[in-house]
KOLMARPA-208494 format. One record per residue: x, z, y negated of N, C-alpha, C in turn. Coordinates in pm, whole numbers, plus 50000, padded with zeros to 5 digits. Layout:
<markols>
XZYXZYXZY;...
</markols>
This chain:
<markols>
568067190351484567677186451371567987196751220;568537209251323568977220851196570187215951130;571137210551236572047203751153572457192551055;572787195250924572917184150829573517170350850;574237171550939575087159051011574297149051068;573327157651173572357144751209571057144451148;570487150051026569857145850919570317134450845;571467135050838571987125050711572337114450828;572537115350930573017102851017571587097151037;570607103751047569097097051055568487091950931;568947096750820568497092250691569357079450669;570437079150712571467067150664570657054450809;570367057750925569817047250994568547042650960;567947048850879566177044350812565197053650849;565647068050861564347075150897564517085650778;564177081250654564597092850551563347101150515;562047093750573560567100150541560667111950631;561097107550773560887117950886561887130150830;563147127550790564197137450782563607146750636;563067140150570562697148650427561757158350492;560977157050579559907164650640560477173750727;561417170850786562337178650855562837190050797;563717186350637564217195750546562967204450493;562127199050453560827209450405560327216650529;560437213750640559787222850763560777232450765;562167229650779563337240350768563327250250668;563197245650563563117254950425562037263650449;561107261950518559907267350524559907276850663;561017275650752561057280150859559707279050975;559577266250945558057262651005558607252151136;558917256751238559427251151383558577237751455;557087243051423556107234151440556007219851384;556427222451233556317211451164557587202451168;558847210551199560237202251241559687193851374;559207198251448558847190651577557757177651529;556817180451447555797172851413556477160051313;557547165251250558247154051160559047145251262;559257145551366560197137551444558877127151477;558757116951408557847106351475558277099651593;556937094251645557497085851784558387074751748;558287065851625559217056351590560847062451586;560917073551563562437079951564562867081951712;561737090051760561987095251925562567082351988;561547072051958561787062352078563037053852016;563447052651912564627047451846565807056351907;565677067251866567017076251877567437082052012;566527083052093566477092752216565677086852326;565867091552433565527086552558564387099252635;563087097052623562357105252654561017102352719;560457108752788559287107652840559467104953017;558527098553097558787100553238560217096753281;560577102453401561657099553444562027086453470;561087078253520561157063053505561847057153379;561187061453292561397056753147562707061253119;563207072453148564927077553095565657070453191;565367068753312566117058853396566457048353337;565287039653334565507025353272565987025853122;565887036553059566597037052911568087034952903;568807044253050569947043353074570487031553123;569917024753206570217012653285570027001753159;569347002453062569606995252949570696995952892;571187008452850572337011452812573477002852860;573507006452974574736999053043574626985453078;573346976353054573066967553063573776958352930;573646966652825573776963952700575476967252670;576146971752765577566974652774578186986052724;577116997852733577637008752719578237016752861;579487020252814579967023052956580257040052976;580007048852905580137060452889579047066752815;577747067552869576637072552724577087089552736;576707093752658576487109652655575157112152635;574917121352738573537123452765573387138152769;572847145652651572617156652656571027162252652;570727165252769569307167752821568527180252755;567427178152720566337189152689565157189052776;564777199752785563397203552840562307208852768;561407202252793559967208952690559267216552780;559797221952906559327234752986560427245953023;561507244152931562487253053003563547252652915;564767258252934565917260052889566797247752935;568277251252862569077238652891569797237353017;569907249953098569917249753237568747239453310;567377242353290566427236453355566607220053328;566867218553192566837205453132568067197353241;569217204853273570517198253347569627195253480;569227205653562568567200253676567397193053680;566937190153572565707179353582566467166453573;567617165053498568597152153465569087148053602;569917159253668570217159153811569457154253893;568057158653903566967154453987566697138853963;566717133853833566067123353803567057109753845;568377114353888569457106353909569687107354079;569277118254142569427119854256569107109954374;
</markols>
């Protein structure tokens, strides 16, 4: 959310309140407030998150909807990018 293009996309997609809160939090250099500004509604509409089964089901739903090449950039709440990729690979092993 630190990059304006992501915030601008989210504003255009109907998440203006969330993104205004993100902008204010970034200006205050308050990372906890940035995370808090990303509402459950935004997370559910714009990301796949939660238990492994929910993420797998979400990707399957994308395929069912006709998506043929989803771009999946994992992140981990308990480690860095390398751990996130390991978790993603394990989810589909």
